[in-house]
Kinemage of the C-alpha trace (Angstrom):
@kinemage 1
@onewidth
@group {chain A} dominant
@subgroup {mainchain}
@vectorlist {calphas} color= white
{ca unk a 1} P 7.993 -30.073 39.218
{ca unk a 2} L 10.923 -32.046 38.170
{ca unk a 3} L 14.283 -30.859 39.596
{ca unk a 4} L 17.017 -29.698 37.081
{ca unk a 5} L 14.413 -28.922 34.328
{ca unk a 6} L 13.544 -25.161 34.976
{ca unk a 7} L 16.067 -22.357 35.080
{ca unk a 8} L 16.784 -20.762 38.303
{ca unk a 9} L 14.791 -17.594 39.014
{ca unk a 10} L 17.036 -15.161 40.985
{ca unk a 11} L 17.117 -11.445 42.051
{ca unk a 12} L 18.750 -9.374 39.528
{ca unk a 13} L 19.545 -5.758 38.567
{ca unk a 14} L 18.415 -3.948 35.400
{ca unk a 15} L 20.346 -0.873 34.326
{ca unk a 16} L 19.230 1.477 31.745
{ca unk a 17} L 21.496 3.687 29.468
{ca unk a 18} L 19.922 6.770 31.259
{ca unk a 19} L 21.342 5.481 34.517
{ca unk a 20} L 18.106 4.238 36.054
{ca unk a 21} L 18.387 0.978 38.166
{ca unk a 22} L 15.713 -1.534 38.725
{ca unk a 23} L 15.747 -4.434 41.142
{ca unk a 24} L 13.576 -7.478 39.940
{ca unk a 25} L 13.784 -11.203 39.540
{ca unk a 26} L 14.809 -12.953 36.275
{ca unk a 27} L 16.463 -16.052 34.910
{ca unk a 28} L 19.228 -13.850 33.574
{ca unk a 29} L 21.748 -11.761 35.734
{ca unk a 30} L 22.477 -7.933 35.510
{ca unk a 31} L 20.622 -6.889 32.456
{ca unk a 32} L 21.456 -3.740 30.468
{ca unk a 33} L 18.783 -2.028 28.447
{ca unk a 34} L 18.891 0.923 26.091
{ca unk a 35} L 15.598 2.633 27.235
{ca unk a 36} L 13.129 2.489 30.013
{ca unk a 37} L 10.101 4.126 31.357
{ca unk a 38} L 12.256 6.968 33.020
{ca unk a 39} L 13.726 7.951 29.612
{ca unk a 40} L 11.241 6.986 26.925
{ca unk a 41} L 9.473 9.988 25.311
{ca unk a 42} L 6.061 8.512 25.655
{ca unk a 43} L 6.337 8.256 29.415
{ca unk a 44} L 8.110 11.483 29.995
{ca unk a 45} L 5.610 13.515 27.963
{ca unk a 46} L 8.215 14.736 25.394
{ca unk a 47} L 6.482 12.734 22.545
{ca unk a 48} L 5.889 15.004 19.591
{ca unk a 49} L 3.891 14.168 16.500
{ca unk a 50} L 5.796 15.403 13.430
{ca unk a 51} L 4.144 15.763 10.084
{ca unk a 52} L 7.037 15.354 7.862
{ca unk a 53} L 6.646 16.942 4.400
{ca unk a 54} L 2.896 17.374 5.018
{ca unk a 55} L 2.076 13.683 4.536
{ca unk a 56} L -1.457 14.052 6.022
{ca unk a 57} L -2.325 16.917 3.655
{ca unk a 58} L -0.826 14.962 0.691
{ca unk a 59} L -2.895 11.873 1.620
{ca unk a 60} L -6.079 14.143 1.915
{ca unk a 61} L -5.471 15.708 -1.469
{ca unk a 62} L -4.799 12.423 -3.258
{ca unk a 63} L -7.823 10.492 -1.708
{ca unk a 64} L -10.178 13.144 -0.595
{ca unk a 65} L -12.293 12.853 2.540
{ca unk a 66} L -14.347 9.719 3.465
{ca unk a 67} L -17.449 11.773 3.817
{ca unk a 68} L -17.275 12.970 0.026
{ca unk a 69} L -17.329 9.498 -1.255
{ca unk a 70} L -20.179 8.344 0.790
{ca unk a 71} L -22.157 11.499 -0.306
{ca unk a 72} L -21.778 10.446 -3.919
{ca unk a 73} L -23.649 7.310 -3.346
{ca unk a 74} L -20.973 4.663 -3.516
{ca unk a 75} L -21.631 1.434 -1.761
{ca unk a 76} L -19.171 0.226 0.888
{ca unk a 77} L -17.538 -3.162 0.704
{ca unk a 78} L -19.465 -4.413 3.711
{ca unk a 79} L -22.769 -3.371 2.095
{ca unk a 80} L -21.858 -5.111 -1.065
{ca unk a 81} L -21.059 -8.448 0.778
{ca unk a 82} L -24.309 -8.186 2.815
{ca unk a 83} L -26.359 -7.860 -0.318
{ca unk a 84} L -24.473 -10.913 -1.962
{ca unk a 85} L -25.203 -12.965 1.082
{ca unk a 86} L -28.969 -11.924 0.955
{ca unk a 87} L -29.151 -12.911 -2.693
{ca unk a 88} L -27.542 -16.297 -2.010
{ca unk a 89} L -29.943 -17.150 0.858
{ca unk a 90} L -32.991 -16.621 -1.402
């Protein structure tokens, strides 16, 4: 490798807003981050799924279920494309 072209890769400290400290290597010195695996809700198990204002039920009422449209005999987009390709090949 050519000298002077690549940045220096040095040991550094990463400090989270929650107080967790990680030692690693980076091209930057003393990084400060806002969230890490020690305080992120996904990793701590505190993640909650909130259905604000019944959005799932509203969607279900508006568009119905997928099984109801298939039972009525409608053709899906992939089936329509497959039939078009089959007629072109003939």
